[in-house]
N, C-alpha and C positions, 0 to 999 in steps of 0.2 A: 552296838556291840564293836570297842576298838581291835582292830588286828594290828599285831607287830608287821612293821616292816622290815623285812629280813634282805638287809643288800651290805650288812656286813664282807668285809674283804679279809679275807687269807692268806697271812706272808708263813714261807718256810727259810730259815735259815738253817745252814750248816757251818760249825766252828769247830774246827781242830780235829774232822774224822778221818780214821785211817780206814784202810780198803774192809777193814772187817767187818764196819757197818753201812757200808754204800749202797750195798743191794736191798738193804731191809730199809733204810730212809725212804732210797729210790718208792720201794713197794708201798709205804706211808703215804707219802708226797703225792702220789697216785691215785691212792685210795682214796684221800680227804678231797681232792680236786673231781672225785666222780661222785662222790658224796654228797659236796656243795652245791654239785648242780642239780641234783635233786632235794637239793636239805641247804636254801643257803642257809646262813650265818644270822641271827639276831642282831650282831652288833662284832667289831674288826678282832682277830685272833693273832695273835702271831705266835709260831712255832720255832723253839730252837733247840735243833739237835747238838751233840759237841761233845767229847770225851776229855776224861782231867788224866795228864798223867801217871800213870803206874797205875791205874784205872781201867778195867778192860772192858767196866759196863757201858750202855749207852746214856748217855744224860737226857735227858727232855724237858724242856720247859713251856708251859703254856699260857701266854700272855693274854688275858680278854678286859676288854675296856669299863666291864661292868660285872658285879660279883658274880657266880654261877652255882649252883648246885656242887655239893661236896660229890665228889667220886673216889669209888672206893681203892685205896692204893696208893692213890692222888696226894703227897703233903702239899699243905697251903691251906690256903691264900696266903700269902705277903702281897699288903700294900703295898704299892712300888707308885712313882710318878709317870709312870705306862700304862696303869693298869694293876688287876690282881693276879699274880703269879703261881700255879700250881706245879710240880715237880716232882718228877717219878725216874729210877734208874731201874733200866731191863737188862740182863743177862744175858751171855750168848745163849742159853739153855731155852729161852724163849721163843715160841718159834714166829715167823714173819707173818702170819693170820692174829696171834693173839696180840704181836705188838702194833698192828695196824686196829684191830679191837679196843685196846685199851688208849691208845692217843687217839682214836675216832671219840670215843666216849666221854675221854677231858675234852678236845675241840668244839664237840656241839653240844656240851654238859648247858642245861636251862639254865635261866639267868633264877634270881632268887626273887 
């Protein structure tokens, strides 16, 4: 029986975030580190948090090196040179625990 080597790296980048989302993103990042310690990634994953001018939503891109299972609510995947990107936006009405759960589900999505 073959076992997956679960040694993937998780990176997180903030681009142009206003103070409105900093606490939420800090909570997400903390949760990802704790969860990854217990359930390591099977491959590298990059998460980017950003805002767009005139749009108060939090935008999140999650890039996996390999194709993952689809997670409800996430668009994608887009096949890019860096991997397979899924994205989603969140409004201020989304609670921090919900944000953590939604991002964690995409980050730790299983491979296809």
